[in-house]
N, CA, C and O atoms as a GROMACS GRO file, in nm:
protein
  548
    1UNK      N    1  -8.083  -6.173  10.692
    1UNK     CA    2  -8.164  -6.113  10.795
    1UNK      C    3  -8.164  -6.202  10.919
    1UNK      O    4  -8.160  -6.153  11.031
    2UNK      N    5  -8.169  -6.332  10.898
    2UNK     CA    6  -8.175  -6.422  11.013
    2UNK      C    7  -8.047  -6.417  11.096
    2UNK      O    8  -8.053  -6.415  11.218
    3UNK      N    9  -7.933  -6.415  11.030
    3UNK     CA   10  -7.806  -6.410  11.101
    3UNK      C   11  -7.763  -6.268  11.136
    3UNK      O   12  -7.672  -6.249  11.216
    4UNK      N   13  -7.828  -6.172  11.078
    4UNK     CA   14  -7.804  -6.030  11.102
    4UNK      C   15  -7.660  -5.988  11.070
    4UNK      O   16  -7.604  -5.902  11.138
    5UNK      N   17  -7.601  -6.050  10.967
    5UNK     CA   18  -7.465  -6.010  10.930
    5UNK      C   19  -7.461  -5.907  10.818
    5UNK      O   20  -7.357  -5.846  10.795
    6UNK      N   21  -7.572  -5.886  10.748
    6UNK     CA   22  -7.576  -5.789  10.638
    6UNK      C   23  -7.666  -5.672  10.677
    6UNK      O   24  -7.770  -5.649  10.614
    7UNK      N   25  -7.627  -5.600  10.777
    7UNK     CA   26  -7.711  -5.491  10.824
    7UNK      C   27  -7.677  -5.362  10.751
    7UNK      O   28  -7.566  -5.342  10.702
    8UNK      N   29  -7.777  -5.275  10.747
    8UNK     CA   30  -7.762  -5.150  10.674
    8UNK      C   31  -7.713  -5.036  10.759
    8UNK      O   32  -7.688  -5.049  10.879
    9UNK      N   33  -7.700  -4.922  10.693
    9UNK     CA   34  -7.657  -4.801  10.760
    9UNK      C   35  -7.761  -4.758  10.864
    9UNK      O   36  -7.881  -4.778  10.844
   10UNK      N   37  -7.717  -4.699  10.973
   10UNK     CA   38  -7.814  -4.638  11.065
   10UNK      C   39  -7.888  -4.526  10.994
   10UNK      O   40  -7.829  -4.449  10.918
   11UNK      N   41  -8.016  -4.518  11.018
   11UNK     CA   42  -8.100  -4.417  10.953
   11UNK      C   43  -8.048  -4.276  10.977
   11UNK      O   44  -8.058  -4.190  10.889
   12UNK      N   45  -7.992  -4.251  11.094
   12UNK     CA   46  -7.945  -4.114  11.124
   12UNK      C   47  -7.820  -4.074  11.044
   12UNK      O   48  -7.778  -3.959  11.050
   13UNK      N   49  -7.759  -4.168  10.971
   13UNK     CA   50  -7.644  -4.135  10.886
   13UNK      C   51  -7.687  -4.104  10.742
   13UNK      O   52  -7.603  -4.074  10.657
   14UNK      N   53  -7.815  -4.113  10.715
   14UNK     CA   54  -7.868  -4.085  10.581
   14UNK      C   55  -7.923  -3.943  10.575
   14UNK      O   56  -7.957  -3.885  10.678
   15UNK      N   57  -7.931  -3.885  10.454
   15UNK     CA   58  -8.000  -3.757  10.440
   15UNK      C   59  -8.144  -3.770  10.493
   15UNK      O   60  -8.205  -3.876  10.480
   16UNK      N   61  -8.196  -3.665  10.553
   16UNK     CA   62  -8.325  -3.668  10.621
   16UNK      C   63  -8.437  -3.718  10.529
   16UNK      O   64  -8.515  -3.805  10.569
   17UNK      N   65  -8.445  -3.666  10.410
   17UNK     CA   66  -8.553  -3.705  10.317
   17UNK      C   67  -8.545  -3.853  10.284
   17UNK      O   68  -8.647  -3.921  10.284
   18UNK      N   69  -8.427  -3.904  10.257
   18UNK     CA   70  -8.410  -4.046  10.224
   18UNK      C   71  -8.449  -4.133  10.344
   18UNK      O   72  -8.512  -4.237  10.327
   19UNK      N   73  -8.411  -4.090  10.463
   19UNK     CA   74  -8.446  -4.164  10.584
   19UNK      C   75  -8.598  -4.168  10.603
   19UNK      O   76  -8.654  -4.271  10.641
   20UNK      N   77  -8.664  -4.055  10.577
   20UNK     CA   78  -8.810  -4.049  10.589
   20UNK      C   79  -8.878  -4.145  10.492
   20UNK      O   80  -8.971  -4.216  10.529
   21UNK      N   81  -8.831  -4.146  10.368
   21UNK     CA   82  -8.891  -4.233  10.266
   21UNK      C   83  -8.872  -4.380  10.304
   21UNK      O   84  -8.966  -4.458  10.297
   22UNK      N   85  -8.751  -4.417  10.344
   22UNK     CA   86  -8.725  -4.556  10.381
   22UNK      C   87  -8.809  -4.598  10.501
   22UNK      O   88  -8.858  -4.711  10.508
   23UNK      N   89  -8.827  -4.508  10.596
   23UNK     CA   90  -8.907  -4.539  10.714
   23UNK      C   91  -9.054  -4.554  10.677
   23UNK      O   92  -9.120  -4.647  10.724
   24UNK      N   93  -9.107  -4.464  10.593
   24UNK     CA   94  -9.247  -4.473  10.551
   24UNK      C   95  -9.274  -4.600  10.471
   24UNK      O   96  -9.383  -4.657  10.479
   25UNK      N   97  -9.175  -4.646  10.394
   25UNK     CA   98  -9.191  -4.768  10.315
   25UNK      C   99  -9.160  -4.894  10.396
   25UNK      O  100  -9.160  -5.005  10.342
   26UNK      N  101  -9.132  -4.876  10.524
   26UNK     CA  102  -9.100  -4.989  10.615
   26UNK      C  103  -8.977  -5.066  10.568
   26UNK      O  104  -8.972  -5.189  10.576
   27UNK      N  105  -8.878  -4.993  10.519
   27UNK     CA  106  -8.752  -5.053  10.475
   27UNK      C  107  -8.643  -5.032  10.580
   27UNK      O  108  -8.526  -5.017  10.548
   28UNK      N  109  -8.685  -5.031  10.705
   28UNK     CA  110  -8.592  -5.015  10.816
   28UNK      C  111  -8.610  -5.131  10.913
   28UNK      O  112  -8.714  -5.198  10.912
   29UNK      N  113  -8.508  -5.153  10.997
   29UNK     CA  114  -8.511  -5.268  11.088
   29UNK      C  115  -8.412  -5.243  11.200
   29UNK      O  116  -8.309  -5.178  11.180
   30UNK      N  117  -8.442  -5.294  11.317
   30UNK     CA  118  -8.348  -5.289  11.429
   30UNK      C  119  -8.279  -5.424  11.438
   30UNK      O  120  -8.343  -5.524  11.469
   31UNK      N  121  -8.151  -5.426  11.411
   31UNK     CA  122  -8.072  -5.549  11.418
   31UNK      C  123  -8.022  -5.563  11.562
   31UNK      O  124  -7.917  -5.510  11.597
   32UNK      N  125  -8.097  -5.634  11.644
   32UNK     CA  126  -8.071  -5.640  11.788
   32UNK      C  127  -7.937  -5.704  11.822
   32UNK      O  128  -7.881  -5.674  11.928
   33UNK      N  129  -7.883  -5.790  11.737
   33UNK     CA  130  -7.753  -5.850  11.765
   33UNK      C  131  -7.639  -5.752  11.740
   33UNK      O  132  -7.526  -5.775  11.784
   34UNK      N  133  -7.668  -5.641  11.671
   34UNK     CA  134  -7.566  -5.541  11.642
   34UNK      C  135  -7.576  -5.427  11.742
   34UNK      O  136  -7.479  -5.397  11.813
   35UNK      N  137  -7.692  -5.364  11.747
   35UNK     CA  138  -7.719  -5.254  11.840
   35UNK      C  139  -7.869  -5.227  11.838
   35UNK      O  140  -7.944  -5.304  11.779
   36UNK      N  141  -7.911  -5.123  11.899
   36UNK     CA  142  -8.053  -5.090  11.905
   36UNK      C  143  -8.092  -4.977  11.810
   36UNK      O  144  -8.199  -4.918  11.823
   37UNK      N  145  -8.004  -4.946  11.714
   37UNK     CA  146  -8.032  -4.838  11.618
   37UNK      C  147  -8.125  -4.886  11.507
   37UNK      O  148  -8.119  -5.002  11.466
   38UNK      N  149  -8.209  -4.796  11.461
   38UNK     CA  150  -8.292  -4.823  11.344
   38UNK      C  151  -8.200  -4.812  11.222
   38UNK      O  152  -8.135  -4.710  11.201
   39UNK      N  153  -8.197  -4.917  11.143
   39UNK     CA  154  -8.108  -4.924  11.027
   39UNK      C  155  -8.185  -4.954  10.900
   39UNK      O  156  -8.300  -4.998  10.904
   40UNK      N  157  -8.120  -4.930  10.786
   40UNK     CA  158  -8.177  -4.966  10.657
   40UNK      C  159  -8.182  -5.118  10.649
   40UNK      O  160  -8.084  -5.186  10.682
   41UNK      N  161  -8.296  -5.172  10.606
   41UNK     CA  162  -8.311  -5.316  10.592
   41UNK      C  163  -8.259  -5.356  10.454
   41UNK      O  164  -8.335  -5.362  10.357
   42UNK      N  165  -8.129  -5.382  10.446
   42UNK     CA  166  -8.066  -5.412  10.318
   42UNK      C  167  -8.114  -5.544  10.259
   42UNK      O  168  -8.107  -5.563  10.137
   43UNK      N  169  -8.161  -5.633  10.342
   43UNK     CA  170  -8.210  -5.761  10.291
   43UNK      C  171  -8.333  -5.741  10.204
   43UNK      O  172  -8.345  -5.802  10.098
   44UNK      N  173  -8.424  -5.657  10.250
   44UNK     CA  174  -8.546  -5.629  10.172
   44UNK      C  175  -8.511  -5.550  10.047
   44UNK      O  176  -8.562  -5.578   9.939
   45UNK      N  177  -8.424  -5.451  10.061
   45UNK     CA  178  -8.385  -5.371   9.946
   45UNK      C  179  -8.320  -5.458   9.839
   45UNK      O  180  -8.352  -5.445   9.721
   46UNK      N  181  -8.230  -5.548   9.880
   46UNK     CA  182  -8.167  -5.637   9.783
   46UNK      C  183  -8.267  -5.733   9.721
   46UNK      O  184  -8.257  -5.764   9.603
   47UNK      N  185  -8.363  -5.780   9.798
   47UNK     CA  186  -8.467  -5.868   9.743
   47UNK      C  187  -8.548  -5.796   9.635
   47UNK      O  188  -8.582  -5.854   9.532
   48UNK      N  189  -8.578  -5.670   9.661
   48UNK     CA  190  -8.655  -5.592   9.564
   48UNK      C  191  -8.571  -5.566   9.439
   48UNK      O  192  -8.616  -5.590   9.327
   49UNK      N  193  -8.450  -5.515   9.459
   49UNK     CA  194  -8.365  -5.478   9.345
   49UNK      C  195  -8.316  -5.599   9.266
   49UNK      O  196  -8.332  -5.606   9.145
   50UNK      N  197  -8.257  -5.695   9.338
   50UNK     CA  198  -8.193  -5.809   9.272
   50UNK      C  199  -8.290  -5.921   9.241
   50UNK      O  200  -8.257  -6.012   9.165
   51UNK      N  201  -8.409  -5.916   9.298
   51UNK     CA  202  -8.507  -6.020   9.274
   51UNK      C  203  -8.621  -5.972   9.188
   51UNK      O  204  -8.630  -6.006   9.070
   52UNK      N  205  -8.708  -5.894   9.247
   52UNK     CA  206  -8.832  -5.854   9.180
   52UNK      C  207  -8.809  -5.771   9.055
   52UNK      O  208  -8.865  -5.801   8.949
   53UNK      N  209  -8.729  -5.667   9.065
   53UNK     CA  210  -8.710  -5.577   8.950
   53UNK      C  211  -8.642  -5.650   8.834
   53UNK      O  212  -8.686  -5.639   8.720
   54UNK      N  213  -8.537  -5.725   8.864
   54UNK     CA  214  -8.469  -5.799   8.757
   54UNK      C  215  -8.563  -5.901   8.694
   54UNK      O  216  -8.566  -5.916   8.572
   55UNK      N  217  -8.639  -5.971   8.776
   55UNK     CA  218  -8.733  -6.072   8.724
   55UNK      C  219  -8.834  -6.008   8.631
   55UNK      O  220  -8.862  -6.061   8.524
   56UNK      N  221  -8.889  -5.894   8.670
   56UNK     CA  222  -8.990  -5.826   8.588
   56UNK      C  223  -8.929  -5.782   8.455
   56UNK      O  224  -8.988  -5.804   8.349
   57UNK      N  225  -8.812  -5.720   8.460
   57UNK     CA  226  -8.747  -5.673   8.336
   57UNK      C  227  -8.717  -5.790   8.243
   57UNK      O  228  -8.742  -5.782   8.123
   58UNK      N  229  -8.663  -5.899   8.298
   58UNK     CA  230  -8.630  -6.015   8.214
   58UNK      C  231  -8.756  -6.079   8.155
   58UNK      O  232  -8.754  -6.121   8.039
   59UNK      N  233  -8.864  -6.086   8.231
   59UNK     CA  234  -8.988  -6.141   8.177
   59UNK      C  235  -9.044  -6.054   8.066
   59UNK      O  236  -9.092  -6.105   7.965
   60UNK      N  237  -9.039  -5.922   8.084
   60UNK     CA  238  -9.087  -5.831   7.980
   60UNK      C  239  -9.003  -5.847   7.853
   60UNK      O  240  -9.058  -5.856   7.743
   61UNK      N  241  -8.872  -5.849   7.868
   61UNK     CA  242  -8.784  -5.868   7.751
   61UNK      C  243  -8.809  -6.002   7.684
   61UNK      O  244  -8.814  -6.010   7.561
   62UNK      N  245  -8.823  -6.106   7.764
   62UNK     CA  246  -8.847  -6.240   7.708
   62UNK      C  247  -8.976  -6.242   7.628
   62UNK      O  248  -8.978  -6.294   7.516
   63UNK      N  249  -9.083  -6.186   7.685
   63UNK     CA  250  -9.211  -6.184   7.615
   63UNK      C  251  -9.205  -6.100   7.488
   63UNK      O  252  -9.259  -6.140   7.384
   64UNK      N  253  -9.138  -5.986   7.495
   64UNK     CA  254  -9.128  -5.896   7.379
   64UNK      C  255  -9.054  -5.964   7.264
   64UNK      O  256  -9.101  -5.963   7.150
   65UNK      N  257  -8.940  -6.023   7.293
   65UNK     CA  258  -8.859  -6.080   7.186
   65UNK      C  259  -8.906  -6.219   7.143
   65UNK      O  260  -8.872  -6.265   7.034
   66UNK      N  261  -8.984  -6.286   7.227
   66UNK     CA  262  -9.041  -6.414   7.187
   66UNK      C  263  -9.146  -6.391   7.079
   66UNK      O  264  -9.157  -6.471   6.986
   67UNK      N  265  -9.222  -6.283   7.091
   67UNK     CA  266  -9.325  -6.251   6.992
   67UNK      C  267  -9.263  -6.205   6.860
   67UNK      O  268  -9.314  -6.237   6.753
   68UNK      N  269  -9.154  -6.130   6.868
   68UNK     CA  270  -9.090  -6.075   6.746
   68UNK      C  271  -9.012  -6.182   6.670
   68UNK      O  272  -8.982  -6.162   6.552
   69UNK      N  273  -8.982  -6.287   6.731
   69UNK     CA  274  -8.896  -6.387   6.670
   69UNK      C  275  -8.786  -6.419   6.767
   69UNK      O  276  -8.795  -6.389   6.886
   70UNK      N  277  -8.684  -6.478   6.717
   70UNK     CA  278  -8.579  -6.520   6.811
   70UNK      C  279  -8.484  -6.406   6.846
   70UNK      O  280  -8.465  -6.312   6.769
   71UNK      N  281  -8.428  -6.418   6.960
   71UNK     CA  282  -8.326  -6.327   7.008
   71UNK      C  283  -8.203  -6.413   7.027
   71UNK      O  284  -8.216  -6.527   7.073
   72UNK      N  285  -8.088  -6.366   6.995
   72UNK     CA  286  -7.967  -6.448   7.000
   72UNK      C  287  -7.955  -6.518   7.135
   72UNK      O  288  -7.975  -6.458   7.240
   73UNK      N  289  -7.921  -6.645   7.129
   73UNK     CA  290  -7.903  -6.724   7.250
   73UNK      C  291  -7.800  -6.658   7.339
   73UNK      O  292  -7.693  -6.618   7.292
   74UNK      N  293  -7.830  -6.646   7.465
   74UNK     CA  294  -7.736  -6.589   7.560
   74UNK      C  295  -7.757  -6.441   7.588
   74UNK      O  296  -7.706  -6.390   7.687
   75UNK      N  297  -7.831  -6.372   7.504
   75UNK     CA  298  -7.849  -6.228   7.524
   75UNK      C  299  -7.926  -6.198   7.652
   75UNK      O  300  -7.894  -6.102   7.723
   76UNK      N  301  -8.026  -6.279   7.683
   76UNK     CA  302  -8.104  -6.258   7.805
   76UNK      C  303  -8.016  -6.281   7.928
   76UNK      O  304  -8.029  -6.211   8.028
   77UNK      N  305  -7.928  -6.379   7.920
   77UNK     CA  306  -7.833  -6.403   8.029
   77UNK      C  307  -7.738  -6.286   8.047
   77UNK      O  308  -7.704  -6.249   8.160
   78UNK      N  309  -7.696  -6.228   7.936
   78UNK     CA  310  -7.609  -6.111   7.943
   78UNK      C  311  -7.682  -5.992   8.006
   78UNK      O  312  -7.623  -5.917   8.084
   79UNK      N  313  -7.809  -5.975   7.972
   79UNK     CA  314  -7.889  -5.868   8.032
   79UNK      C  315  -7.901  -5.891   8.183
   79UNK      O  316  -7.895  -5.796   8.261
   80UNK      N  317  -7.918  -6.018   8.223
   80UNK     CA  318  -7.924  -6.049   8.366
   80UNK      C  319  -7.796  -6.005   8.436
   80UNK      O  320  -7.803  -5.943   8.543
   81UNK      N  321  -7.681  -6.036   8.379
   81UNK     CA  322  -7.554  -5.997   8.441
   81UNK      C  323  -7.543  -5.844   8.455
   81UNK      O  324  -7.500  -5.794   8.558
   82UNK      N  325  -7.583  -5.774   8.351
   82UNK     CA  326  -7.578  -5.627   8.355
   82UNK      C  327  -7.671  -5.573   8.464
   82UNK      O  328  -7.631  -5.490   8.545
   83UNK      N  329  -7.795  -5.621   8.464
   83UNK     CA  330  -7.892  -5.573   8.563
   83UNK      C  331  -7.851  -5.609   8.705
   83UNK      O  332  -7.861  -5.527   8.796
   84UNK      N  333  -7.804  -5.732   8.724
   84UNK     CA  334  -7.762  -5.775   8.858
   84UNK      C  335  -7.648  -5.688   8.907
   84UNK      O  336  -7.645  -5.648   9.024
   85UNK      N  337  -7.552  -5.660   8.818
   85UNK     CA  338  -7.440  -5.575   8.856
   85UNK      C  339  -7.485  -5.435   8.895
   85UNK      O  340  -7.436  -5.379   8.994
   86UNK      N  341  -7.577  -5.378   8.818
   86UNK     CA  342  -7.627  -5.243   8.848
   86UNK      C  343  -7.703  -5.241   8.980
   86UNK      O  344  -7.682  -5.153   9.062
   87UNK      N  345  -7.792  -5.337   8.999
   87UNK     CA  346  -7.872  -5.341   9.122
   87UNK      C  347  -7.785  -5.367   9.244
   87UNK      O  348  -7.805  -5.306   9.350
   88UNK      N  349  -7.689  -5.456   9.231
   88UNK     CA  350  -7.600  -5.486   9.343
   88UNK      C  351  -7.514  -5.366   9.378
   88UNK      O  352  -7.492  -5.336   9.496
   89UNK      N  353  -7.465  -5.297   9.276
   89UNK     CA  354  -7.385  -5.176   9.297
   89UNK      C  355  -7.464  -5.075   9.378
   89UNK      O  356  -7.412  -5.017   9.474
   90UNK      N  357  -7.590  -5.052   9.339
   90UNK     CA  358  -7.674  -4.956   9.410
   90UNK      C  359  -7.708  -4.998   9.552
   90UNK      O  360  -7.708  -4.915   9.643
   91UNK      N  361  -7.738  -5.126   9.571
   91UNK     CA  362  -7.775  -5.176   9.704
   91UNK      C  363  -7.660  -5.164   9.804
   91UNK      O  364  -7.684  -5.150   9.924
   92UNK      N  365  -7.539  -5.170   9.756
   92UNK     CA  366  -7.422  -5.164   9.845
   92UNK      C  367  -7.411  -5.029   9.916
   92UNK      O  368  -7.348  -5.021  10.021
   93UNK      N  369  -7.470  -4.924   9.859
   93UNK     CA  370  -7.464  -4.792   9.924
   93UNK      C  371  -7.540  -4.789  10.056
   93UNK      O  372  -7.515  -4.702  10.139
   94UNK      N  373  -7.632  -4.883  10.075
   94UNK     CA  374  -7.712  -4.885  10.197
   94UNK      C  375  -7.652  -4.973  10.307
   94UNK      O  376  -7.704  -4.975  10.418
   95UNK      N  377  -7.544  -5.043  10.277
   95UNK     CA  378  -7.485  -5.133  10.376
   95UNK      C  379  -7.384  -5.061  10.464
   95UNK      O  380  -7.315  -4.969  10.421
   96UNK      N  381  -7.377  -5.104  10.588
   96UNK     CA  382  -7.280  -5.053  10.684
   96UNK      C  383  -7.163  -5.151  10.684
   96UNK      O  384  -7.160  -5.245  10.763
   97UNK      N  385  -7.068  -5.127  10.595
   97UNK     CA  386  -6.958  -5.222  10.576
   97UNK      C  387  -6.838  -5.192  10.666
   97UNK      O  388  -6.809  -5.076  10.695
   98UNK      N  389  -6.770  -5.297  10.710
   98UNK     CA  390  -6.644  -5.274  10.782
   98UNK      C  391  -6.543  -5.204  10.691
   98UNK      O  392  -6.548  -5.220  10.569
   99UNK      N  393  -6.455  -5.130  10.749
   99UNK     CA  394  -6.358  -5.052  10.671
   99UNK      C  395  -6.269  -5.141  10.585
   99UNK      O  396  -6.222  -5.097  10.480
  100UNK      N  397  -6.244  -5.264  10.627
  100UNK     CA  398  -6.157  -5.352  10.549
  100UNK      C  399  -6.225  -5.408  10.424
  100UNK      O  400  -6.161  -5.475  10.343
  101UNK      N  401  -6.354  -5.380  10.406
  101UNK     CA  402  -6.424  -5.421  10.285
  101UNK      C  403  -6.445  -5.305  10.188
  101UNK      O  404  -6.521  -5.317  10.092
  102UNK      N  405  -6.377  -5.194  10.213
  102UNK     CA  406  -6.392  -5.078  10.127
  102UNK      C  407  -6.258  -5.039  10.066
  102UNK      O  408  -6.153  -5.052  10.127
  103UNK      N  409  -6.266  -4.991   9.943
  103UNK     CA  410  -6.149  -4.938   9.873
  103UNK      C  411  -6.181  -4.794   9.836
  103UNK      O  412  -6.231  -4.767   9.727
  104UNK      N  413  -6.152  -4.704   9.926
  104UNK     CA  414  -6.187  -4.564   9.903
  104UNK      C  415  -6.335  -4.545   9.922
  104UNK      O  416  -6.390  -4.577  10.028
  105UNK      N  417  -6.402  -4.492   9.818
  105UNK     CA  418  -6.545  -4.466   9.828
  105UNK      C  419  -6.632  -4.583   9.783
  105UNK      O  420  -6.753  -4.580   9.801
  106UNK      N  421  -6.572  -4.685   9.726
  106UNK     CA  422  -6.648  -4.802   9.681
  106UNK      C  423  -6.607  -4.925   9.761
  106UNK      O  424  -6.498  -4.932   9.816
  107UNK      N  425  -6.699  -5.022   9.765
  107UNK     CA  426  -6.671  -5.147   9.835
  107UNK      C  427  -6.617  -5.250   9.737
  107UNK      O  428  -6.626  -5.233   9.615
  108UNK      N  429  -6.564  -5.356   9.791
  108UNK     CA  430  -6.515  -5.465   9.707
  108UNK      C  431  -6.632  -5.522   9.625
  108UNK      O  432  -6.614  -5.556   9.508
  109UNK      N  433  -6.750  -5.532   9.686
  109UNK     CA  434  -6.868  -5.582   9.615
  109UNK      C  435  -6.905  -5.492   9.498
  109UNK      O  436  -6.950  -5.540   9.394
  110UNK      N  437  -6.887  -5.361   9.514
  110UNK     CA  438  -6.917  -5.270   9.404
  110UNK      C  439  -6.818  -5.287   9.290
  110UNK      O  440  -6.855  -5.277   9.173
  111UNK      N  441  -6.694  -5.312   9.322
  111UNK     CA  442  -6.594  -5.337   9.216
  111UNK      C  443  -6.629  -5.465   9.141
  111UNK      O  444  -6.620  -5.470   9.019
  112UNK      N  445  -6.669  -5.569   9.215
  112UNK     CA  446  -6.711  -5.693   9.151
  112UNK      C  447  -6.838  -5.672   9.068
  112UNK      O  448  -6.856  -5.736   8.964
  113UNK      N  449  -6.924  -5.583   9.113
  113UNK     CA  450  -7.045  -5.550   9.036
  113UNK      C  451  -7.009  -5.483   8.905
  113UNK      O  452  -7.071  -5.510   8.802
  114UNK      N  453  -6.910  -5.396   8.908
  114UNK     CA  454  -6.863  -5.332   8.784
  114UNK      C  455  -6.810  -5.437   8.688
  114UNK      O  456  -6.834  -5.428   8.567
  115UNK      N  457  -6.738  -5.534   8.740
  115UNK     CA  458  -6.688  -5.644   8.656
  115UNK      C  459  -6.805  -5.719   8.592
  115UNK      O  460  -6.801  -5.750   8.473
  116UNK      N  461  -6.910  -5.747   8.670
  116UNK     CA  462  -7.028  -5.814   8.615
  116UNK      C  463  -7.092  -5.732   8.503
  116UNK      O  464  -7.130  -5.787   8.400
  117UNK      N  465  -7.103  -5.602   8.523
  117UNK     CA  466  -7.162  -5.514   8.422
  117UNK      C  467  -7.079  -5.517   8.293
  117UNK      O  468  -7.134  -5.526   8.183
  118UNK      N  469  -6.949  -5.510   8.307
  118UNK     CA  470  -6.860  -5.512   8.190
  118UNK      C  471  -6.868  -5.646   8.119
  118UNK      O  472  -6.879  -5.650   7.996
  119UNK      N  473  -6.863  -5.756   8.193
  119UNK     CA  474  -6.872  -5.889   8.133
  119UNK      C  475  -7.007  -5.906   8.064
  119UNK      O  476  -7.013  -5.956   7.952
  120UNK      N  477  -7.116  -5.864   8.131
  120UNK     CA  478  -7.248  -5.872   8.070
  120UNK      C  479  -7.258  -5.789   7.944
  120UNK      O  480  -7.316  -5.833   7.845
  121UNK      N  481  -7.201  -5.669   7.946
  121UNK     CA  482  -7.201  -5.584   7.827
  121UNK      C  483  -7.124  -5.646   7.712
  121UNK      O  484  -7.167  -5.642   7.597
  122UNK      N  485  -7.009  -5.705   7.745
  122UNK     CA  486  -6.928  -5.771   7.642
  122UNK      C  487  -7.004  -5.890   7.583
  122UNK      O  488  -7.008  -5.907   7.461
  123UNK      N  489  -7.065  -5.972   7.668
  123UNK     CA  490  -7.141  -6.087   7.619
  123UNK      C  491  -7.260  -6.043   7.534
  123UNK      O  492  -7.289  -6.103   7.430
  124UNK      N  493  -7.329  -5.938   7.577
  124UNK     CA  494  -7.442  -5.886   7.500
  124UNK      C  495  -7.394  -5.843   7.362
  124UNK      O  496  -7.459  -5.873   7.261
  125UNK      N  497  -7.283  -5.774   7.358
  125UNK     CA  498  -7.227  -5.729   7.230
  125UNK      C  499  -7.188  -5.848   7.144
  125UNK      O  500  -7.216  -5.850   7.024
  126UNK      N  501  -7.122  -5.948   7.204
  126UNK     CA  502  -7.079  -6.066   7.128
  126UNK      C  503  -7.199  -6.144   7.074
  126UNK      O  504  -7.199  -6.185   6.958
  127UNK      N  505  -7.300  -6.164   7.158
  127UNK     CA  506  -7.418  -6.237   7.110
  127UNK      C  507  -7.492  -6.158   7.003
  127UNK      O  508  -7.548  -6.218   6.911
  128UNK      N  509  -7.492  -6.027   7.013
  128UNK     CA  510  -7.554  -5.943   6.910
  128UNK      C  511  -7.478  -5.952   6.779
  128UNK      O  512  -7.536  -5.954   6.671
  129UNK      N  513  -7.346  -5.956   6.791
  129UNK     CA  514  -7.261  -5.970   6.673
  129UNK      C  515  -7.286  -6.105   6.605
  129UNK      O  516  -7.294  -6.113   6.483
  130UNK      N  517  -7.297  -6.210   6.685
  130UNK     CA  518  -7.326  -6.343   6.631
  130UNK      C  519  -7.464  -6.348   6.568
  130UNK      O  520  -7.485  -6.417   6.469
  131UNK      N  521  -7.560  -6.274   6.627
  131UNK     CA  522  -7.696  -6.269   6.574
  131UNK      C  523  -7.696  -6.205   6.436
  131UNK      O  524  -7.766  -6.252   6.346
  132UNK      N  525  -7.619  -6.097   6.419
  132UNK     CA  526  -7.613  -6.030   6.288
  132UNK      C  527  -7.546  -6.120   6.185
  132UNK      O  528  -7.588  -6.125   6.069
  133UNK      N  529  -7.440  -6.191   6.227
  133UNK     CA  530  -7.372  -6.283   6.134
  133UNK      C  531  -7.463  -6.397   6.090
  133UNK      O  532  -7.459  -6.438   5.974
  134UNK      N  533  -7.545  -6.450   6.181
  134UNK     CA  534  -7.633  -6.562   6.144
  134UNK      C  535  -7.749  -6.513   6.060
  134UNK      O  536  -7.801  -6.590   5.978
  135UNK      N  537  -7.792  -6.387   6.076
  135UNK     CA  538  -7.898  -6.331   5.992
  135UNK      C  539  -7.849  -6.306   5.850
  135UNK      O  540  -7.928  -6.309   5.756
  136UNK      N  541  -7.719  -6.281   5.833
  136UNK     CA  542  -7.664  -6.252   5.701
  136UNK      C  543  -7.656  -6.378   5.615
  136UNK      O  544  -7.654  -6.370   5.492
  137UNK      N  545  -7.653  -6.494   5.680
  137UNK     CA  546  -7.642  -6.620   5.603
  137UNK      C  547  -7.774  -6.674   5.566
  137UNK      O  548  -7.783  -6.778   5.502
   0.00000   0.00000   0.00000
């Protein structure tokens, strides 16, 4: 936000209802170094998605599984990778990216987010498999 390099889509390029909701929630901003258009404030959206929501989900999972007993080491980290990938993928739809950062309908960041989701899913599966093997012994 300070450098104004991660600015969002202009509000007038969004569907009317979505633009109204973002404006009412004060998730818009004028990036004066770019232009004078009202744009989606992607910095706040990413802070909410990649910060607050992930933190809350991880704390809830941690508390739930701490009470039940142990959860395989690394599973919470794998959940973080999955959630971060999902949230980042979604947040990228609000950014006004240069054409050289897009591959068709998705951005390079979204492709990397898919990689994070797949790696997180694989790690979650592996740690779950190790958890079942250690319970059998």
